[in-house]
Biopython code that builds the backbone (N, CA, C, O; Angstrom):
import numpy as np
from Bio.PDB.StructureBuilder import StructureBuilder

atoms = [
    (1, "MET", "N", (0.823, -1.192, 0.000)),
    (1, "MET", "CA", (0.000, 0.000, 0.000)),
    (1, "MET", "C", (0.872, 1.263, 0.000)),
    (1, "MET", "O", (0.567, 2.231, -0.697)),
    (2, "LYS", "N", (1.951, 1.248, 0.781)),
    (2, "LYS", "CA", (2.842, 2.396, 0.840)),
    (2, "LYS", "C", (3.488, 2.654, -0.516)),
    (2, "LYS", "O", (3.662, 3.807, -0.911)),
    (3, "GLY", "N", (3.844, 1.593, -1.230)),
    (3, "GLY", "CA", (4.446, 1.718, -2.550)),
    (3, "GLY", "C", (3.505, 2.356, -3.548)),
    (3, "GLY", "O", (3.932, 3.094, -4.435)),
    (4, "LYS", "N", (2.209, 2.066, -3.401)),
    (4, "LYS", "CA", (1.197, 2.636, -4.299)),
    (4, "LYS", "C", (1.142, 4.155, -4.122)),
    (4, "LYS", "O", (1.048, 4.876, -5.115)),
    (5, "TRP", "N", (1.197, 4.663, -2.878)),
    (5, "TRP", "CA", (1.152, 6.092, -2.618)),
    (5, "TRP", "C", (2.405, 6.790, -3.126)),
    (5, "TRP", "O", (2.346, 7.922, -3.607)),
    (6, "ILE", "N", (3.530, 6.108, -3.017)),
    (6, "ILE", "CA", (4.781, 6.675, -3.538)),
    (6, "ILE", "C", (4.688, 6.812, -5.050)),
    (6, "ILE", "O", (5.106, 7.824, -5.613)),
    (7, "LEU", "N", (4.141, 5.794, -5.708)),
    (7, "LEU", "CA", (3.984, 5.830, -7.164)),
    (7, "LEU", "C", (3.049, 6.965, -7.580)),
    (7, "LEU", "O", (3.340, 7.710, -8.516)),
    (8, "VAL", "N", (1.922, 7.089, -6.873)),
    (8, "VAL", "CA", (0.962, 8.158, -7.186)),
    (8, "VAL", "C", (1.617, 9.529, -6.960)),
    (8, "VAL", "O", (1.436, 10.437, -7.772)),
    (9, "SER", "N", (2.366, 9.687, -5.879)),
    (9, "SER", "CA", (3.051, 10.951, -5.598)),
    (9, "SER", "C", (4.054, 11.294, -6.688)),
    (9, "SER", "O", (4.142, 12.443, -7.123)),
    (10, "CYS", "N", (4.813, 10.287, -7.129)),
    (10, "CYS", "CA", (5.783, 10.519, -8.200)),
    (10, "CYS", "C", (5.103, 10.934, -9.495)),
    (10, "CYS", "O", (5.603, 11.802, -10.210)),
    (11, "MET", "N", (3.969, 10.321, -9.798)),
    (11, "MET", "CA", (3.236, 10.665, -11.019)),
    (11, "MET", "C", (2.734, 12.108, -10.947)),
    (11, "MET", "O", (2.790, 12.834, -11.940)),
    (12, "LEU", "N", (2.246, 12.526, -9.780)),
    (12, "LEU", "CA", (1.773, 13.899, -9.621)),
    (12, "LEU", "C", (2.914, 14.902, -9.793)),
    (12, "LEU", "O", (2.744, 15.945, -10.425)),
    (13, "VAL", "N", (4.065, 14.582, -9.233)),
    (13, "VAL", "CA", (5.225, 15.460, -9.377)),
    (13, "VAL", "C", (5.610, 15.575, -10.846)),
    (13, "VAL", "O", (5.926, 16.668, -11.318)),
    (14, "LEU", "N", (5.588, 14.470, -11.570)),
    (14, "LEU", "CA", (5.920, 14.498, -12.996)),
    (14, "LEU", "C", (4.915, 15.323, -13.786)),
    (14, "LEU", "O", (5.294, 16.084, -14.675)),
    (15, "LEU", "N", (3.633, 15.174, -13.463)),
    (15, "LEU", "CA", (2.611, 15.955, -14.166)),
    (15, "LEU", "C", (2.794, 17.446, -13.929)),
    (15, "LEU", "O", (2.671, 18.240, -14.861)),
    (16, "VAL", "N", (3.085, 17.833, -12.700)),
    (16, "VAL", "CA", (3.320, 19.246, -12.394)),
    (16, "VAL", "C", (4.556, 19.741, -13.125)),
    (16, "VAL", "O", (4.551, 20.846, -13.667)),
    (17, "ALA", "N", (5.607, 18.946, -13.146)),
    (17, "ALA", "CA", (6.846, 19.345, -13.827)),
    (17, "ALA", "C", (6.606, 19.543, -15.312)),
    (17, "ALA", "O", (7.120, 20.496, -15.898)),
    (18, "VAL", "N", (5.840, 18.665, -15.926)),
    (18, "VAL", "CA", (5.541, 18.793, -17.361)),
    (18, "VAL", "C", (4.720, 20.054, -17.592)),
    (18, "VAL", "O", (4.966, 20.773, -18.561)),
    (19, "ARG", "N", (3.769, 20.336, -16.743)),
    (19, "ARG", "CA", (2.924, 21.522, -16.882)),
    (19, "ARG", "C", (3.770, 22.787, -16.755)),
    (19, "ARG", "O", (3.561, 23.737, -17.510)),
    (20, "VAL", "N", (4.700, 22.822, -15.838)),
    (20, "VAL", "CA", (5.554, 23.988, -15.647)),
    (20, "VAL", "C", (6.424, 24.223, -16.875)),
    (20, "VAL", "O", (6.623, 25.369, -17.277)),
    (21, "GLU", "N", (6.937, 23.170, -17.468)),
    (21, "GLU", "CA", (7.794, 23.318, -18.643)),
    (21, "GLU", "C", (7.036, 23.858, -19.842)),
    (21, "GLU", "O", (7.608, 24.591, -20.649)),
    (22, "THR", "N", (5.755, 23.512, -19.978)),
    (22, "THR", "CA", (5.002, 23.931, -21.149)),
    (22, "THR", "C", (4.415, 25.329, -21.005)),
    (22, "THR", "O", (3.930, 25.890, -21.987)),
    (23, "THR", "N", (4.446, 25.903, -19.816)),
    (23, "THR", "CA", (3.938, 27.248, -19.614)),
    (23, "THR", "C", (4.951, 28.250, -20.149)),
    (23, "THR", "O", (6.116, 28.251, -19.751)),
    (24, "GLU", "N", (4.485, 29.107, -21.060)),
    (24, "GLU", "CA", (5.374, 30.097, -21.653)),
    (24, "GLU", "C", (5.240, 31.426, -20.916)),
    (24, "GLU", "O", (4.156, 31.798, -20.464)),
    (25, "ALA", "N", (6.327, 32.110, -20.808)),
    (25, "ALA", "CA", (6.308, 33.434, -20.194)),
    (25, "ALA", "C", (5.727, 34.438, -21.181)),
    (25, "ALA", "O", (5.940, 34.332, -22.389)),
    (26, "VAL", "N", (5.004, 35.396, -20.661)),
    (26, "VAL", "CA", (4.419, 36.439, -21.491)),
    (26, "VAL", "C", (5.461, 37.523, -21.711)),
    (26, "VAL", "O", (6.117, 37.969, -20.769)),
    (27, "THR", "N", (5.607, 37.939, -22.948)),
    (27, "THR", "CA", (6.472, 39.068, -23.262)),
    (27, "THR", "C", (5.581, 40.301, -23.299)),
    (27, "THR", "O", (4.668, 40.399, -24.119)),
    (28, "CYS", "N", (5.853, 41.227, -22.412)),
    (28, "CYS", "CA", (5.020, 42.426, -22.308)),
    (28, "CYS", "C", (5.397, 43.420, -23.400)),
    (28, "CYS", "O", (6.450, 44.056, -23.350)),
    (29, "LYS", "N", (4.528, 43.536, -24.369)),
    (29, "LYS", "CA", (4.703, 44.480, -25.474)),
    (29, "LYS", "C", (3.390, 45.216, -25.676)),
    (29, "LYS", "O", (2.441, 44.635, -26.202)),
    (30, "PRO", "N", (3.310, 46.461, -25.279)),
    (30, "PRO", "CA", (2.060, 47.203, -25.435)),
    (30, "PRO", "C", (1.557, 47.238, -26.870)),
    (30, "PRO", "O", (0.351, 47.327, -27.100)),
    (31, "ILE", "N", (2.455, 47.168, -27.826)),
    (31, "ILE", "CA", (2.053, 47.189, -29.241)),
    (31, "ILE", "C", (1.142, 46.007, -29.586)),
    (31, "ILE", "O", (0.380, 46.054, -30.552)),
    (32, "GLU", "N", (1.236, 44.949, -28.779)),
    (32, "GLU", "CA", (0.379, 43.780, -28.996)),
    (32, "GLU", "C", (-1.104, 44.120, -28.833)),
    (32, "GLU", "O", (-1.969, 43.400, -29.331)),
    (33, "LEU", "N", (-1.391, 45.208, -28.141)),
    (33, "LEU", "CA", (-2.782, 45.609, -27.929)),
    (33, "LEU", "C", (-3.287, 46.566, -29.008)),
    (33, "LEU", "O", (-4.390, 47.101, -28.892)),
    (34, "SER", "N", (-2.497, 46.784, -30.050)),
    (34, "SER", "CA", (-2.913, 47.716, -31.104)),
    (34, "SER", "C", (-4.182, 47.250, -31.817)),
    (34, "SER", "O", (-4.916, 48.074, -32.363)),
    (35, "SER", "N", (-4.448, 45.957, -31.822)),
    (35, "SER", "CA", (-5.671, 45.467, -32.462)),
    (35, "SER", "C", (-6.918, 45.899, -31.688)),
    (35, "SER", "O", (-8.036, 45.751, -32.183)),
    (36, "CYS", "N", (-6.736, 46.426, -30.494)),
    (36, "CYS", "CA", (-7.857, 46.892, -29.673)),
    (36, "CYS", "C", (-8.097, 48.396, -29.800)),
    (36, "CYS", "O", (-9.051, 48.918, -29.222)),
    (37, "ALA", "N", (-7.252, 49.090, -30.541)),
    (37, "ALA", "CA", (-7.319, 50.552, -30.606)),
    (37, "ALA", "C", (-8.693, 51.052, -31.046)),
    (37, "ALA", "O", (-9.237, 51.972, -30.435)),
    (38, "SER", "N", (-9.253, 50.469, -32.085)),
    (38, "SER", "CA", (-10.543, 50.974, -32.566)),
    (38, "SER", "C", (-11.659, 50.703, -31.564)),
    (38, "SER", "O", (-12.572, 51.517, -31.428)),
    (39, "ALA", "N", (-11.604, 49.582, -30.865)),
    (39, "ALA", "CA", (-12.626, 49.275, -29.858)),
    (39, "ALA", "C", (-12.490, 50.184, -28.645)),
    (39, "ALA", "O", (-13.490, 50.535, -28.018)),
    (40, "ILE", "N", (-11.260, 50.568, -28.308)),
    (40, "ILE", "CA", (-11.037, 51.432, -27.147)),
    (40, "ILE", "C", (-11.385, 52.879, -27.463)),
    (40, "ILE", "O", (-11.883, 53.594, -26.593)),
    (41, "THR", "N", (-11.136, 53.319, -28.680)),
    (41, "THR", "CA", (-11.380, 54.724, -29.027)),
    (41, "THR", "C", (-12.788, 54.987, -29.543)),
    (41, "THR", "O", (-13.164, 56.140, -29.755)),
    (42, "SER", "N", (-13.570, 53.929, -29.748)),
    (42, "SER", "CA", (-14.954, 54.106, -30.200)),
    (42, "SER", "C", (-15.840, 53.105, -29.470)),
    (42, "SER", "O", (-15.403, 52.460, -28.517)),
    (43, "SER", "N", (-17.046, 52.981, -29.907)),
    (43, "SER", "CA", (-17.953, 52.035, -29.252)),
    (43, "SER", "C", (-18.080, 50.724, -30.030)),
    (43, "SER", "O", (-18.990, 49.935, -29.776)),
    (44, "THR", "N", (-17.171, 50.494, -30.973)),
    (44, "THR", "CA", (-17.236, 49.243, -31.728)),
    (44, "THR", "C", (-16.826, 48.075, -30.832)),
    (44, "THR", "O", (-15.975, 48.233, -29.956)),
    (45, "PRO", "N", (-17.423, 46.914, -31.046)),
    (45, "PRO", "CA", (-17.041, 45.762, -30.221)),
    (45, "PRO", "C", (-15.629, 45.299, -30.557)),
    (45, "PRO", "O", (-15.173, 45.470, -31.688)),
    (46, "PRO", "N", (-14.938, 44.718, -29.587)),
    (46, "PRO", "CA", (-13.579, 44.239, -29.837)),
    (46, "PRO", "C", (-13.581, 43.015, -30.749)),
    (46, "PRO", "O", (-14.502, 42.199, -30.718)),
    (47, "SER", "N", (-12.544, 42.909, -31.548)),
    (47, "SER", "CA", (-12.404, 41.748, -32.442)),
    (47, "SER", "C", (-11.906, 40.542, -31.641)),
    (47, "SER", "O", (-11.471, 40.675, -30.497)),
    (48, "ASN", "N", (-11.980, 39.379, -32.259)),
    (48, "ASN", "CA", (-11.445, 38.170, -31.623)),
    (48, "ASN", "C", (-9.948, 38.314, -31.374)),
    (48, "ASN", "O", (-9.439, 37.874, -30.343)),
    (49, "LEU", "N", (-9.248, 38.931, -32.321)),
    (49, "LEU", "CA", (-7.810, 39.142, -32.149)),
    (49, "LEU", "C", (-7.545, 40.044, -30.947)),
    (49, "LEU", "O", (-6.651, 39.771, -30.146)),
    (50, "CYS", "N", (-8.318, 41.113, -30.824)),
    (50, "CYS", "CA", (-8.181, 42.019, -29.684)),
    (50, "CYS", "C", (-8.365, 41.253, -28.381)),
    (50, "CYS", "O", (-7.552, 41.384, -27.467)),
    (51, "CYS", "N", (-9.414, 40.464, -28.290)),
    (51, "CYS", "CA", (-9.687, 39.711, -27.058)),
    (51, "CYS", "C", (-8.568, 38.728, -26.744)),
    (51, "CYS", "O", (-8.185, 38.574, -25.584)),
    (52, "SER", "N", (-8.046, 38.067, -27.759)),
    (52, "SER", "CA", (-6.965, 37.112, -27.489)),
    (52, "SER", "C", (-5.706, 37.842, -27.021)),
    (52, "SER", "O", (-4.966, 37.329, -26.183)),
    (53, "LYS", "N", (-5.464, 39.037, -27.560)),
    (53, "LYS", "CA", (-4.293, 39.818, -27.144)),
    (53, "LYS", "C", (-4.462, 40.351, -25.717)),
    (53, "LYS", "O", (-3.497, 40.392, -24.954)),
    (54, "ILE", "N", (-5.681, 40.760, -25.352)),
    (54, "ILE", "CA", (-5.907, 41.228, -23.986)),
    (54, "ILE", "C", (-5.678, 40.086, -23.000)),
    (54, "ILE", "O", (-5.057, 40.275, -21.954)),
    (55, "LYS", "N", (-6.180, 38.907, -23.339)),
    (55, "LYS", "CA", (-5.976, 37.756, -22.457)),
    (55, "LYS", "C", (-4.494, 37.413, -22.358)),
    (55, "LYS", "O", (-4.002, 37.075, -21.282)),
    (56, "GLU", "N", (-3.794, 37.500, -23.465)),
    (56, "GLU", "CA", (-2.354, 37.210, -23.491)),
    (56, "GLU", "C", (-1.564, 38.237, -22.674)),
    (56, "GLU", "O", (-0.617, 37.881, -21.973)),
    (57, "GLN", "N", (-1.955, 39.502, -22.765)),
    (57, "GLN", "CA", (-1.222, 40.584, -22.120)),
    (57, "GLN", "C", (-1.724, 40.903, -20.710)),
    (57, "GLN", "O", (-1.193, 41.809, -20.068)),
    (58, "LYS", "N", (-2.723, 40.190, -20.217)),
    (58, "LYS", "CA", (-3.295, 40.478, -18.898)),
    (58, "LYS", "C", (-2.234, 40.557, -17.797)),
    (58, "LYS", "O", (-2.307, 41.462, -16.965)),
    (59, "PRO", "N", (-1.241, 39.642, -17.754)),
    (59, "PRO", "CA", (-0.229, 39.758, -16.697)),
    (59, "PRO", "C", (0.583, 41.054, -16.769)),
    (59, "PRO", "O", (1.252, 41.419, -15.803)),
    (60, "CYS", "N", (0.529, 41.741, -17.896)),
    (60, "CYS", "CA", (1.324, 42.953, -18.098)),
    (60, "CYS", "C", (0.552, 44.229, -17.763)),
    (60, "CYS", "O", (1.156, 45.294, -17.636)),
    (61, "LEU", "N", (-0.760, 44.140, -17.619)),
    (61, "LEU", "CA", (-1.578, 45.344, -17.490)),
    (61, "LEU", "C", (-1.183, 46.220, -16.301)),
    (61, "LEU", "O", (-1.205, 47.446, -16.410)),
    (62, "CYS", "N", (-0.822, 45.617, -15.173)),
    (62, "CYS", "CA", (-0.412, 46.439, -14.019)),
    (62, "CYS", "C", (0.849, 47.238, -14.337)),
    (62, "CYS", "O", (0.973, 48.393, -13.930)),
    (63, "ASN", "N", (1.773, 46.632, -15.058)),
    (63, "ASN", "CA", (2.980, 47.373, -15.456)),
    (63, "ASN", "C", (2.627, 48.505, -16.411)),
    (63, "ASN", "O", (3.203, 49.589, -16.329)),
    (64, "TYR", "N", (1.687, 48.260, -17.311)),
    (64, "TYR", "CA", (1.261, 49.307, -18.235)),
    (64, "TYR", "C", (0.617, 50.462, -17.464)),
    (64, "TYR", "O", (0.804, 51.628, -17.810)),
    (65, "LEU", "N", (-0.141, 50.128, -16.420)),
    (65, "LEU", "CA", (-0.795, 51.174, -15.622)),
    (65, "LEU", "C", (0.202, 52.010, -14.830)),
    (65, "LEU", "O", (-0.084, 53.159, -14.494)),
    (66, "LYS", "N", (1.351, 51.453, -14.534)),
    (66, "LYS", "CA", (2.388, 52.186, -13.796)),
    (66, "LYS", "C", (3.192, 53.111, -14.707)),
    (66, "LYS", "O", (3.885, 54.010, -14.230)),
    (67, "ASN", "N", (3.098, 52.890, -16.005)),
    (67, "ASN", "CA", (3.835, 53.687, -16.972)),
    (67, "ASN", "C", (2.977, 54.901, -17.366)),
    (67, "ASN", "O", (1.920, 54.728, -17.973)),
    (68, "PRO", "N", (3.412, 56.116, -17.033)),
    (68, "PRO", "CA", (2.603, 57.302, -17.332)),
    (68, "PRO", "C", (2.245, 57.453, -18.813)),
    (68, "PRO", "O", (1.182, 57.980, -19.140)),
    (69, "SER", "N", (3.111, 57.001, -19.697)),
    (69, "SER", "CA", (2.838, 57.118, -21.132)),
    (69, "SER", "C", (1.733, 56.169, -21.575)),
    (69, "SER", "O", (1.005, 56.465, -22.523)),
    (70, "LEU", "N", (1.602, 55.036, -20.900)),
    (70, "LEU", "CA", (0.605, 54.039, -21.290)),
    (70, "LEU", "C", (-0.678, 54.127, -20.475)),
    (70, "LEU", "O", (-1.752, 53.751, -20.943)),
    (71, "LYS", "N", (-0.553, 54.626, -19.253)),
    (71, "LYS", "CA", (-1.696, 54.657, -18.332)),
    (71, "LYS", "C", (-2.890, 55.393, -18.929)),
    (71, "LYS", "O", (-4.035, 54.975, -18.754)),
    (72, "LYS", "N", (-2.621, 56.493, -19.634)),
    (72, "LYS", "CA", (-3.724, 57.287, -20.180)),
    (72, "LYS", "C", (-4.519, 56.538, -21.250)),
    (72, "LYS", "O", (-5.642, 56.929, -21.567)),
    (73, "PHE", "N", (-3.957, 55.473, -21.805)),
    (73, "PHE", "CA", (-4.681, 54.655, -22.788)),
    (73, "PHE", "C", (-5.309, 53.421, -22.142)),
    (73, "PHE", "O", (-6.408, 53.002, -22.504)),
    (74, "VAL", "N", (-4.594, 52.856, -21.187)),
    (74, "VAL", "CA", (-5.037, 51.600, -20.578)),
    (74, "VAL", "C", (-6.089, 51.829, -19.497)),
    (74, "VAL", "O", (-6.988, 51.007, -19.323)),
    (75, "ASN", "N", (-5.982, 52.936, -18.775)),
    (75, "ASN", "CA", (-6.873, 53.191, -17.652)),
    (75, "ASN", "C", (-8.012, 54.110, -18.063)),
    (75, "ASN", "O", (-8.154, 55.205, -17.519)),
    (76, "THR", "N", (-8.820, 53.675, -19.013)),
    (76, "THR", "CA", (-9.973, 54.448, -19.468)),
    (76, "THR", "C", (-11.229, 53.592, -19.353)),
    (76, "THR", "O", (-11.145, 52.364, -19.341)),
    (77, "PRO", "N", (-12.378, 54.226, -19.269)),
    (77, "PRO", "CA", (-13.622, 53.445, -19.213)),
    (77, "PRO", "C", (-13.787, 52.526, -20.427)),
    (77, "PRO", "O", (-14.248, 51.393, -20.288)),
    (78, "ASN", "N", (-13.413, 53.010, -21.612)),
    (78, "ASN", "CA", (-13.543, 52.164, -22.806)),
    (78, "ASN", "C", (-12.595, 50.968, -22.768)),
    (78, "ASN", "O", (-12.964, 49.875, -23.197)),
    (79, "ALA", "N", (-11.385, 51.161, -22.261)),
    (79, "ALA", "CA", (-10.447, 50.046, -22.149)),
    (79, "ALA", "C", (-10.992, 49.012, -21.168)),
    (79, "ALA", "O", (-10.876, 47.809, -21.401)),
    (80, "ARG", "N", (-11.577, 49.474, -20.089)),
    (80, "ARG", "CA", (-12.187, 48.559, -19.115)),
    (80, "ARG", "C", (-13.379, 47.832, -19.733)),
    (80, "ARG", "O", (-13.583, 46.644, -19.486)),
    (81, "ARG", "N", (-14.170, 48.553, -20.543)),
    (81, "ARG", "CA", (-15.321, 47.940, -21.215)),
    (81, "ARG", "C", (-14.862, 46.845, -22.167)),
    (81, "ARG", "O", (-15.433, 45.754, -22.197)),
    (82, "VAL", "N", (-13.824, 47.147, -22.944)),
    (82, "VAL", "CA", (-13.303, 46.170, -23.905)),
    (82, "VAL", "C", (-12.795, 44.934, -23.168)),
    (82, "VAL", "O", (-13.088, 43.809, -23.573)),
    (83, "ALA", "N", (-12.044, 45.131, -22.101)),
    (83, "ALA", "CA", (-11.538, 43.995, -21.325)),
    (83, "ALA", "C", (-12.695, 43.165, -20.783)),
    (83, "ALA", "O", (-12.660, 41.936, -20.842)),
    (84, "GLY", "N", (-13.719, 43.831, -20.255)),
    (84, "GLY", "CA", (-14.890, 43.117, -19.739)),
    (84, "GLY", "C", (-15.633, 42.362, -20.822)),
    (84, "GLY", "O", (-16.067, 41.229, -20.610)),
    (85, "THR", "N", (-15.784, 42.985, -21.988)),
    (85, "THR", "CA", (-16.439, 42.331, -23.117)),
    (85, "THR", "C", (-15.674, 41.083, -23.536)),
    (85, "THR", "O", (-16.268, 40.092, -23.960)),
    (86, "CYS", "N", (-14.366, 41.141, -23.414)),
    (86, "CYS", "CA", (-13.523, 39.998, -23.778)),
    (86, "CYS", "C", (-13.467, 38.936, -22.681)),
    (86, "CYS", "O", (-12.838, 37.893, -22.861)),
    (87, "GLY", "N", (-14.118, 39.193, -21.553)),
    (87, "GLY", "CA", (-14.100, 38.226, -20.474)),
    (87, "GLY", "C", (-12.820, 38.230, -19.666)),
    (87, "GLY", "O", (-12.482, 37.241, -19.014)),
    (88, "THR", "N", (-12.107, 39.349, -19.710)),
    (88, "THR", "CA", (-10.868, 39.489, -18.967)),
    (88, "THR", "C", (-11.056, 40.592, -17.939)),
    (88, "THR", "O", (-10.984, 41.772, -18.283)),
    (89, "PRO", "N", (-11.296, 40.230, -16.681)),
    (89, "PRO", "CA", (-11.493, 41.273, -15.673)),
    (89, "PRO", "C", (-10.282, 42.186, -15.573)),
    (89, "PRO", "O", (-9.140, 41.731, -15.631)),
    (90, "PHE", "N", (-10.539, 43.456, -15.425)),
    (90, "PHE", "CA", (-9.463, 44.433, -15.310)),
    (90, "PHE", "C", (-8.757, 44.207, -13.972)),
    (90, "PHE", "O", (-9.422, 44.058, -12.947)),
    (91, "PRO", "N", (-7.443, 44.179, -13.966)),
    (91, "PRO", "CA", (-6.734, 43.862, -12.722)),
    (91, "PRO", "C", (-6.790, 44.991, -11.702)),
    (91, "PRO", "O", (-6.923, 46.166, -12.045)),
    (92, "ARG", "N", (-6.686, 44.601, -10.453)),
    (92, "ARG", "CA", (-6.527, 45.585, -9.380)),
    (92, "ARG", "C", (-5.067, 45.554, -8.996)),
    (92, "ARG", "O", (-4.560, 44.548, -8.499)),
    (93, "CYS", "N", (-4.406, 46.648, -9.226)),
    (93, "CYS", "CA", (-2.957, 46.695, -8.996)),
    (93, "CYS", "C", (-2.611, 47.408, -7.716)),
    (93, "CYS", "O", (-1.434, 47.533, -7.377)),
]
sb = StructureBuilder()
sb.init_structure("model")
sb.init_model(0)
sb.init_chain("A")
sb.init_seg("    ")
for serial, (resi, resn, name, xyz) in enumerate(atoms, 1):
    if name == "N":
        sb.init_residue(resn, " ", resi, " ")
    sb.init_atom(name, np.array(xyz, "f"), 0.0, 1.0, " ", f" {name:<3s}", serial, name[0])
structure = sb.get_structure()
């Protein structure tokens, strides 16, 4: 019985290790959100590309909000609306 638990534990460790290796780091590039420009500056709905880029760049949004040059674009009601429409809650930083 003890050997069975050791085997199960080893399998779980291997699964976690494989999952960690396949996770890619996000490269924070504000230009990646350019596909959202028309949705943010008007009332048009965001495109699928825009939504996928917002989801991809979500870990970067707090850094963008700390940057005075980017904050004025990222921290707007329309930007929040677009993020919400895409199903990506706006982060609390």
